[in-house]
N, C-alpha and C positions, 0 to 999 in steps of 0.2 A: 804454570802460573806466570813465569817470566815471559813466555812467548805471547800470552794473552795481553799483558801490559804493553809489550812492544807493539803489538798489533793496534792497540787502542791509541798509543802515542803516534803511530804512523798515520792513522785516520785523522787525528786532531791536527797533526802537522799539515796534512794534505788540505784540510778545510781552511786552515789559516793561510796557506799559500794561495788557495783559490780566492779567498776574501781580499788578500793583498793585491792579487793580480786584477781584481775587478775594479780597483780604484783607478779612476781616469780623470784627467783634468776637466774642468768645466768649460763649456763653450762660451765664447765672448758674447756679451749681451748686444743685441741689435738695437740700433737707433730707429725709432719709428719714422716712416716716410711722411713727408708733408702732404697734406691733402691738396688736390687740385682746386684752383679757384672755380667759382660757380659760373663764370662767364669769361669770354675772351676779351671783352672790353669793359667799359664802365657800365654798360646797360645789361642788366641781367635778363636772360631769356630762357624760357622753358621749352622752346621749339626744338625737338630732337631730329627734325628733318635735316639730313646731311647728304651732300653730293658724293661722299665716300662710298655710299651704297650702290652708286651707278657703276655698271660695267664700263670699261674703258672705251669699247667700241660704241657705246651709247653716249658717252660724255663728249667724244670728239665727233664733230659733224662733217669734217672734211674727209672725203673718201680716200683721197691720195694719202693723207696722213694715216688713216686707219690701215691702209695696205702696207705702209712702211713699218708701222708698229708690229703688225702681224708677222712680217718677215724677220724683224729684230727678235721677237720672242722665240722664233724657231732657230735662228742662226747665231745669235750673240754668244761669243766665246766665254765671256764672264759668267753669263747665266748658265751655260753648259757646264762650266767648272763648278758652279754652286750645286748643280744637280748631282755631280759626283761626290761632293761633300755629304749630301743627303744619303747617298748609297753607302759611304764609309760609316756614317753614324748608324745606319740600319744594320750593317754587319757587326758593329760593336754591340748592339743589343743581342744579337745571336750569340756572341762570345760570352756575355754576362749571363745570358739565360742558360747556356751550356754548363757554366760553372755550378749551377744549382743542382744539376743532375749527376748521378754516379757515372764514373768513367769505366767502361768495360773494354777489355782487350784480350787478345790471344797471343801467346808467345811460344816459340819453339826454339830450343837451344841445345847445343852440344858442347861439352867441355872435357878437359882431362886434368886430373889432379894427382900429384905425387907428394905425399907427406912423409916426413921422416919417421922411420920405424920406431925410434926411441922417443916418441912423443905420445901424448895421451890418445890422440886420434889414431896414430899409426899402431900403437899397441892394441887398441880396441879393435881396429879393423883386422889385425893379424890373428887375434884370438877369437873372433866371432865367426861362427859357421852359419852361413845363410840358409843353406838347404843341402841335404846330402846329394852329392853328384853335381852340384853347381860350383864351378870354380870362380873364385873372385880374382879378376884380373889385377895386375899390378904393373904400371900405375892404373888408377881407377877412373874409367870414363864416366860421363854423366850425360844422359839424354833426357830431355824434358819437353813435354807438350802440356800446356796448362792455359786455363782462362783465369783472368784476374779482374778485380774490380776495386776502385777506390772511391770514397765518398766523404766529402766534408759536410757534416751536419750543420745546417745554417741555424744555430741556436739563437744568435743575437741579431738575426736579420741582416748580417753584413752583406751577404751575397744578394739578397733580395733588394736591399737599398742600393747596392751597386747597379743592379739591373734597372731599377726605377730611375736612377740618375742618368743612365744611358738612354732610356726612353725619353726623358725630358730634353736631353741634348739633341736627340734625333728630331723631336718636335721643334726645338729651337732652330735647327738647320733648315727645317721647312719654312719657318717664319723668316729666316734669313733669305731664303730664296724668294719669298713674297716681297721682301724689302728691296731686293735687287730688281725685281720686276717693276715695282712702282717707280724706282729711280730711273730705270731704263726707259720706261714709257715717257716719263717727264723729260728726259734728256733728248729723246728723239723728237718730241714735240717742240722743245726749246730750239733745237737746231733747225727744225722745219720752219718755224716762224722767223727765225733769224734769216733763213734763205729767202722767204717771201719779203721780208723787210729790205734785204739787200737788193732784190729785184726792183722794188719800188724806188729805192734810193737811186739805183742806176738810171731808171727812167727820168727821175727828177733832174739828175745831173746832166743827162743828155738834152733834156728840154732847156736847161739853163745854158748849156753850151750853144745851142741853136740861138737862144736869145742874145747871148753875149756876142756871138759871131755876127749877128745882124747889127748890133750896136757898133761892133768893130768896123763893119763895112760903112756904116753911116759916118763914123768919125774920120775915116779915111777920105770919104767924099768931102766932108767939111774942111779937112786940111787942104785939099786941092783948091777949095774955094776960099782959102785963107780965113776960115771961120774957126779952125782948131789948130793946135800945135802938134809937133812931133811927139811931145811928152804925152799928150792924150792918146795918140795912136799906140805908143809903146805900152802905156798902162792898160789899155783895152786888150792888146795882144797878150800881155802877161797874164791878165785875168782869164782869158780863153785857155791859155796853156795850163794854168793852175787847175782849171776845171777838168781838162782832158786828163791831167795826171791823176786827179781824184777818180775819174772814170775807171782807169786801169787798176787803181787801188781797190775799188769795189769789185771789179772782175776777179781779182786775185782772192778776195775774201769769199766771193761766191764759190770759187773752186775749192777753197779750204773747207768751207761749210759742207759742200757736197761730199767731199772726201770723209769728213767727220761722220756724216750720216751713213755713208757706205761702210765705214768701220764699225759703227754700232750695229749695222745690219749683217756684219760678217761677210762682206763681199768686196770684190775689187771695184775700182772707180767706174762709175757710170752716171749718166745724167739722172737727176732726181726729178721724177714726174711731179708737176705742180701746176696749179692754176694761177697764172700771172694776171689776176684781175686787180682792181683797185684795193690796195692793202688797207687803206684807212676805212673801208666799208666793213671790214671784219669786226664782229662784236665778241667780246669775251663771254665765256659761259657764265650763267647766273650762279651765284655762290650761296649755298646754304651750309653754314658751318656746324649746326647742331650745338651740343653742349660739350664742355671740356672733358667730362668723364667718359665720353664715348671714345676718346683717344686710346683708352686702356684696352679696348676690345677691337678697335679698327686698325691701329697702327701696327704693322708687322714688327718693327724694331722694338716697340714697347713690349709686345708679347714675347719676342725673342729674349729680351733682357729678363723678363719675369720667369721664363722657363729656365734660363741659365741660373737664376737665383735659387730656384727650387732644386736644381741639380747640385748646386754648391752646398745647400743645406744637407742634402742626402750624403754628399761626400764627407761632411763632418761626422755624420752618424757612422759611416763606414770606417773612418779613421778612429773614432772612439771605440768601436767594437774590436779593434786590434789589441786593446788592453785586456780583453776578456779571454778566458780559456777557449780553446778550439777543440772540437771533437772530430777526429778522423777515423773512419772505419775502412779497413782493407780486408779483402778476402781473395782466396785463390783455390782452384780445383783443377786437377789434371793427373797426369801419369808421369812417373819418373823411374828410370832404371839405368844400370851401368852397361846394359846391352840392349840394342834395339829389339831383339827377339823377346825380351822380358817386359817391354813397355805395356803390353796389353794383357799381362798376367795379373789377374785380379784375385784377391784384393791387395796382393803384395805391392803392386806398382802404383797404387793410388796415393796421391798427395792432396792434402787440403789444409787450408789455414784460414783463420778468422781472428782479426785483431782490432782492438779499439784503442786509440791514443788520445789522451787529454793533455794538451800542452798549453802553458800560459807563461808569458814573459814576466820575470820577477826582478832581475837585476840587469842593469845596463839597458834601459829602455829609451835611451836618448834618440835613437832613430825613429821609434814609434811616436815619441813626444814631438819630435821635429815635424813629422808628417801631419800629426794632429794640429799643431800650431799653424802649419802652412794651409791646411784645409780651412781653419778658422779665418785666416787672412784672405783666402780666396773667396770665402763666403761674404766677408765685408766688402771686398772688391766688387763682387756681383751686386751687392746691395747698393753701393754707391753708384755703380754703372746704371742700375735700374732707375734710381732717383734722377741721375743726370739725363737719362734718355727721356723720362717723363717730362722733366723741366724743358729740355730742348724741344720736344714735340709741342708743348704748349706755346713756347716763345716763337717757334717757327710759324705756327698758325696765326698767332696774334700779330706778328710782323707783317705777314702777307695780307691779312685782312685790312690792316692800316694802310699798307702800300696800295691796295686796290682803290681805296677811297681817295687817297691823295693823288694817285695817278689820274683818276677820272677828273678831278678838279684841275690838275695841271694840263691835261689833254684839252679840256674845254678852253682854257686860256691860250694855249698854243694855237689852237684852231683859229681863234679870233686874231691872234698875231699874224698868222699866215694869210688870212683874208685881207688884213690891213696892208701887209707888205705886197701882196699881189696887186692891189689897187695902186699902191705907191709906185710900183714898177711902170704901170701904164702911164701914170701922171708924169713920172720923171722922164720917160721916153718922149712924151709929147713936149714937155718943157725943153728938153735937150735939143729936139729938132728945131724948136723956135728960138734957140740960143738964150733961153731965160734962166737955165741952170748950167753949170759946167759939168764936165765929164766925171769929176770926182763924186758928185752926188749920185749920178747914175750908177757908177761902179759900187758904191757903198750900199745903195738900195738893192741891187741885184745880189750882192754878197750876203746881206742880211736876210734876204728872202730865201736864198739857197740854204743857209744855216738853219733857219726856222723850219723849213720844210723837212730837212733831214732830221732835225730834233723831234718834229712831230711824228715822223715814221718810227723813230727810236722809242718814243713814248708809247705809241700804239703797240709796238712789239713787247715792251715791258708789261703793258696791260694784259696782253694775251698770255704771256709767260706767268704773270702773277696768278691768273686764274688756274693755270696748270699746276703751279706750285701749291696753291691751296688744296687742290684736289689730291695732290701727292701727300702733303703734310697732314691732311685729315685721314689718310690711310686708304685712299682710293686707288684703283688700278689693278690690284692683284686678284680680285675676286672673279 
């Protein structure tokens, strides 16, 4: 009767301990994400046509640029490093998947044990006769050949959620690779247009040098005829030297830009193949932005942040499951004897075992609580990162669309300015030859024209880059 009551009390105590162990802290409530605006600007549009669906080799029309991007996608070191991150994440899935399955192994061992005769084991060994005619050696050897298995039963989906988290992180690294691709394509295109712009600026500076040199020769002739002074000669000479200095400055920038492109392409310095035609004749690609909600499916960084958020939520479930009891099953089967000749003597040498363990943390759970709290914090971090990524994506597109519009207006005005200054150069030269204006007005007109032409080229480059940036910010380039 006493034994029955003790057994009942033990069961009740075990149940109470199991209930206590199942108590786990609550997860931190998530703040809902703000919805995206319905349009990128003030005008609402339902047109879902977007340039992000275009493949990069269809978006860029310059064949030289297409070839450069193709080389970059094969050789760029940063992209290749990202591919290795994907491989690491894929292997992590295999590790998590393996934890769901039983572990099987085989072991063979040999040992020697000498126990004291005046101990319970020693007295038992001395008084036990195994079999007539079989001597028991002293000390007692031990030879074992056995197969064993261990398995943690995934009762609370801890291991399955861990595997799902690894899968989502793998998918996030794939999206990270896509994001690297979009940025790499945009960076190569930016540098390529920078190179074309510098070529055009170099031509303008050299044309200006020729124009200034001609004016310099005229003022020297006028000085000999006493129609100009030495001051005018020195001023013209200084202006020619300034322009020549600018020429070498641009040549250095061309070399730096070529090296930057070669670095992106993962190769040592060489000349970049390009068409040095009139840069101002290039037209930016037509832009169709679609609607803001398409950013959630088109932008790799947004999808990456979303997948990392899902993985962080699964990590919280895994950490929460640590508070619950775990069930481990172990088994072994083999042969064991104190002499190798007896190893395969059946059934005397056979060994087997089967055990199941239920373990639950009850006291001093600070480490588990800390890990659970950290998982909650990482989940909130991932949520804030997702919200920030979505907000950044929307603002980037909105900024670039506004920039395209304003750059076009600015380019039209600068074109008119350059036309007016080109005409003023001809007028000032004619008036200077007839001594109706002094050298200062000629110098200022030439200087203003040079600055306006260089700024016009710079504006054209920004126009081309803005179209590339919209394509990138809408999520184009990786498909």
